[in-house]
C-alpha positions as CSV (number, residue, x, y, z in Angstrom):
1,X,-39.7,-15.6,138.8
2,X,-36.2,-16.2,137.4
3,X,-35.2,-17.3,134.0
4,X,-34.4,-20.9,135.0
5,X,-37.9,-21.4,136.6
6,X,-39.5,-20.0,133.4
7,X,-37.4,-22.4,131.3
8,X,-38.5,-25.3,133.5
9,X,-42.2,-24.4,133.1
10,X,-41.8,-24.1,129.3
11,X,-40.0,-27.5,129.3
12,X,-42.8,-29.1,131.3
13,X,-45.4,-27.6,128.9
14,X,-43.5,-29.2,126.0
15,X,-43.4,-32.5,127.8
16,X,-47.1,-32.3,128.8
17,X,-46.0,-32.8,132.4
18,X,-47.5,-29.5,133.5
19,X,-51.2,-28.8,133.7
20,X,-51.7,-25.5,131.9
21,X,-54.1,-24.5,134.7
22,X,-51.1,-24.6,137.1
23,X,-49.0,-22.0,135.3
24,X,-48.4,-19.1,137.7
25,X,-50.7,-16.1,137.2
26,X,-47.8,-13.7,136.7
27,X,-46.7,-15.7,133.6
28,X,-50.1,-15.8,132.1
29,X,-49.9,-12.0,132.0
30,X,-46.4,-12.0,130.6
31,X,-46.5,-11.4,126.8
32,X,-43.0,-12.8,126.1
33,X,-43.8,-15.9,128.1
34,X,-47.1,-16.5,126.4
35,X,-45.6,-16.1,122.9
36,X,-42.9,-18.7,123.8
37,X,-45.4,-21.0,125.4
38,X,-47.8,-20.9,122.4
39,X,-44.9,-22.1,120.2
40,X,-44.9,-25.2,122.4
41,X,-48.6,-25.6,123.1
42,X,-51.2,-23.2,121.6
43,X,-53.6,-24.3,124.3
44,X,-51.8,-21.9,126.6
45,X,-53.7,-19.1,124.9
46,X,-56.9,-20.3,126.6
47,X,-55.3,-19.5,130.0
48,X,-53.6,-16.3,129.1
49,X,-54.8,-13.1,130.8
50,X,-57.8,-11.3,129.3
51,X,-55.5,-8.6,128.1
52,X,-53.3,-11.0,126.3
53,X,-56.2,-12.8,124.6
54,X,-57.0,-9.3,123.2
55,X,-53.5,-8.9,121.9
56,X,-53.6,-9.3,118.1
57,X,-50.0,-10.7,117.8
58,X,-50.7,-13.4,120.4
59,X,-54.1,-14.2,119.2
60,X,-52.9,-14.6,115.6
61,X,-50.0,-16.9,116.7
62,X,-52.4,-19.2,118.6
63,X,-55.1,-19.2,115.9
64,X,-52.6,-19.9,113.2
65,X,-51.5,-23.0,115.1
66,X,-55.0,-24.1,115.9
67,X,-58.1,-22.3,114.6
68,X,-60.1,-23.5,117.7
69,X,-58.2,-21.0,119.8
70,X,-60.4,-18.3,118.1
71,X,-63.2,-19.2,120.5
72,X,-60.9,-18.1,123.4
73,X,-60.0,-14.8,121.9
74,X,-61.4,-11.5,123.1
75,X,-64.5,-9.8,121.6
76,X,-62.1,-7.3,120.0
77,X,-60.3,-10.1,118.1
78,X,-63.6,-11.8,117.2
79,X,-64.7,-8.4,115.7
80,X,-61.6,-8.0,113.6
81,X,-62.8,-8.7,110.1
82,X,-59.3,-9.6,108.8
83,X,-58.8,-12.2,111.5
84,X,-62.3,-13.6,111.1
85,X,-61.8,-14.0,107.4
86,X,-58.5,-15.8,108.0
87,X,-60.1,-18.1,110.6
88,X,-63.1,-19.1,108.6
89,X,-60.9,-19.7,105.5
90,X,-59.1,-22.3,107.6
91,X,-62.1,-23.6,109.6
92,X,-65.6,-22.3,108.7
93,X,-67.0,-23.8,111.9
94,X,-65.4,-21.0,113.9
95,X,-67.9,-18.6,112.3
96,X,-70.2,-19.2,115.2
97,X,-67.7,-17.5,117.5
98,X,-67.4,-14.3,115.4
99,X,-69.0,-11.2,116.8
100,X,-72.6,-10.4,116.0
101,X,-71.5,-7.6,113.8
102,X,-69.6,-10.0,111.6
103,X,-72.2,-12.7,111.7
104,X,-74.4,-10.0,110.0
105,X,-71.7,-9.2,107.4
106,X,-72.9,-10.4,104.0
107,X,-69.4,-10.9,102.6
108,X,-68.4,-13.1,105.5
109,X,-71.6,-15.1,105.5
110,X,-71.4,-15.8,101.8
111,X,-67.9,-17.0,102.2
112,X,-68.8,-19.2,105.1
113,X,-71.8,-20.9,103.4
114,X,-69.7,-21.8,100.4
115,X,-67.5,-23.8,102.7
116,X,-70.1,-25.0,105.2
117,X,-73.8,-24.2,104.6
118,X,-74.6,-25.5,108.1
119,X,-72.9,-22.4,109.5
120,X,-75.7,-20.3,108.1
121,X,-77.6,-21.1,111.2
122,X,-75.2,-18.8,113.1
123,X,-75.8,-15.8,110.8
124,X,-77.9,-13.1,112.4
125,X,-81.7,-13.4,111.9
126,X,-81.8,-10.2,109.8
127,X,-80.0,-12.2,107.1
128,X,-82.0,-15.3,107.5
129,X,-85.2,-13.3,107.0
130,X,-83.9,-11.2,104.1
131,X,-85.5,-12.7,100.9
132,X,-82.9,-11.1,98.6
133,X,-80.0,-12.3,100.7
134,X,-81.5,-15.8,100.9
135,X,-81.8,-15.9,97.1
136,X,-78.1,-14.9,96.8
137,X,-77.1,-17.4,99.5
138,X,-79.0,-20.2,97.8
139,X,-77.0,-19.4,94.6
140,X,-73.9,-20.2,96.6
141,X,-75.3,-23.3,98.3
142,X,-78.9,-24.5,98.2
143,X,-78.6,-26.1,101.7
144,X,-78.9,-22.7,103.4
145,X,-82.6,-23.1,102.7
146,X,-82.7,-25.2,105.9
147,X,-81.8,-22.1,108.0
148,X,-83.9,-19.5,106.2
149,X,-86.8,-18.1,108.3
150,X,-90.0,-20.2,108.4
151,X,-91.8,-17.6,106.3
152,X,-89.1,-17.7,103.6
153,X,-89.0,-21.6,103.6
154,X,-92.7,-21.3,102.5
155,X,-92.0,-18.7,99.8
156,X,-92.5,-20.3,96.3
157,X,-89.6,-18.4,94.7
158,X,-87.2,-19.5,97.5
159,X,-88.3,-23.1,97.4
160,X,-87.9,-23.4,93.7
161,X,-84.5,-21.8,93.7
162,X,-83.4,-24.1,96.5
163,X,-84.6,-27.2,94.7
164,X,-82.9,-26.1,91.5
165,X,-79.6,-25.8,93.4
166,X,-80.0,-28.9,95.5
167,X,-82.7,-31.5,95.1
168,X,-82.4,-32.5,98.8
169,X,-84.2,-29.2,99.5
170,X,-87.3,-30.8,98.1
171,X,-87.3,-33.2,101.0
172,X,-86.6,-30.4,103.5
173,X,-89.5,-28.4,102.1
174,X,-91.9,-31.4,102.3
175,X,-91.0,-31.8,106.0
176,X,-92.3,-28.3,106.7
């Protein structure tokens, strides 16, 4: 593909007159093209080749423009603690797309629940069943009580700590 054709495709992306699904396969595997295209429309990242969605430079560029692009990144990118921390700082709802390994990382989980306790539901079960961790998490935000294991939601110490932190937890406990 010659330079003029590439420029036309980039222009059509900028004008939203080109469906991203229609970008030629060879360009979706071209790092230079993808980097340029992301400047115009970060959604191009979703259609980039598998190899390029694993490229840290490209992934960061797309994610910095729109944190939702994280969900289209490769497993390698979603396992990169530095990237995951950056993403959840910007948008904690992206935690659910982090690798299992990082959804079991106590530092990351505590950071996420401070920003959005609902995301605790995506933490691995080993954390949601760990009494000591639940007590620590409740210190950050009492609402994580909702996503503790059933056994821990019946634990008197956990219930009292959750209610102390957030009175809404009393209602949640009474529903159980």
